[in-house]
C-alpha angles and dihedrals in degrees: 000000000000119000120179099158092110093052106045142050099258093187094056092031096228095155129072096252109009089196143052115278132180138188117213121195134189126179139179123189141181130196129192134182131189133180124199143158091055091312093300091114120052123186122194125179134175132180133180137184115214124194125189128183087233119059090029094218136107112242120199127213127187144169129195119188135176129186124190122195104214091179134342089274100039128065131178125197140181128189131187120184146158130194139165127220119246125266115276124231090207097050091046103045110021108135115163138142108227100172138014124177141152117260102180143319107344089341127117137175124220123192111201142171113235129189124238117220093182099054115140112237121245109254134185133203121202137187120188130183118188146174129202121189139177108221094182139332091289105032131066131175132203124190122185130180117192143178123193128187123193127191141167095050113170140196139165109291132181109242136187114314119233132200128232124192112214106184105300093339126096120216120192110201117203106194124203107198136180100257135182114247125216087232119123126186124212118191123184128177151133131236125200121189134175131198123200121181134178134157094278105016136056122180125181117178123175139175134191126197114191145160129200122203123193120204131194093013124154123175095230131107104206137081120238090265094039099070139047116303109281094011120142117256145181091291095052091095098057109143094017123130129192142155115260104236096194092072115084111239091209128036124165147133147149142238125214127190121185125185107186092173141351089271100049134062126178121189128183127179129176139175139184133198130183126240121287137186113221122204116201122202088252087070088066093046096051097029092190098126092244115062119068094026124110127180109215111203123224109262141195116201129191123190126181139187128190122185132182128191103219094181133354107301096003115106127183116198141184118197125190123189124192092000093183089058094232097174101181114120120257100206138036111303094333125146123279115264111222128186115287129198119195130181131182153144128251121193125186119197 
């Protein structure tokens, strides 16, 4: 429950909601597991039915997984699943006046945010195929190929204006409403990870190669009847296909932990991601090819931590973050992230 009536001007609708809103949720689930072929094949399935008050629809979620033990050291697996997100208090109940201005004699225009109680929930479907193997007593490998599809994305969209007559005055309401987009995302990739462990040393490197394709996308925030006659709209991109540049094509790294003695511990972790181009929603508003776009550089980060137990319970530590001093930002228009060195003492009674 979200109640903002005591904190906003409900007549002028200066708050986000200007009312009391609630999200109710009921769910029932069932899980089953079955082993066969002398326990070399294991099947696991789960299903749930989820009911919200808004949208007033039952959404199903499920997962089916199978693992097959080829040998004692080799395991295959496959997983297929689908799940929706939860209902959103903002998308359901937003009710705010964002602009009000005269447009002629006894005529005014009001631009307002309106909630949508019939919004379809974002849902994703995933299939994963994997292999896990034990190369020797110290080294293991894990390989995973995956494909994920997302649909029912939504954003604020200008919809059809409507007119209200208040006495002799005319009020043109221009609603901006959370609206489902025809956009679908399709991400495919593969992840390889290794794990090496000995008495004093543990190393875990990994790497992911991936590609995300968007279909039916158009950079416009209005419905066909919500813009000027003949203007492009959210459905103008039907049939289109393009690579999503804001997803890194390569992401990988490694962690290393070394314990030379009972007093010392050395930990290193590093990661790398390839360059991306991020498009913020303001890019659609301004549509000038400049604002709302941020080029995120590829980046390699190394962090380290060294700790020493001087006496029983007393630890001295030195922590270094971003040791290569790669200052470029990692997200849209965020601050730079310089190298940081931290030192301290930890004492346990």
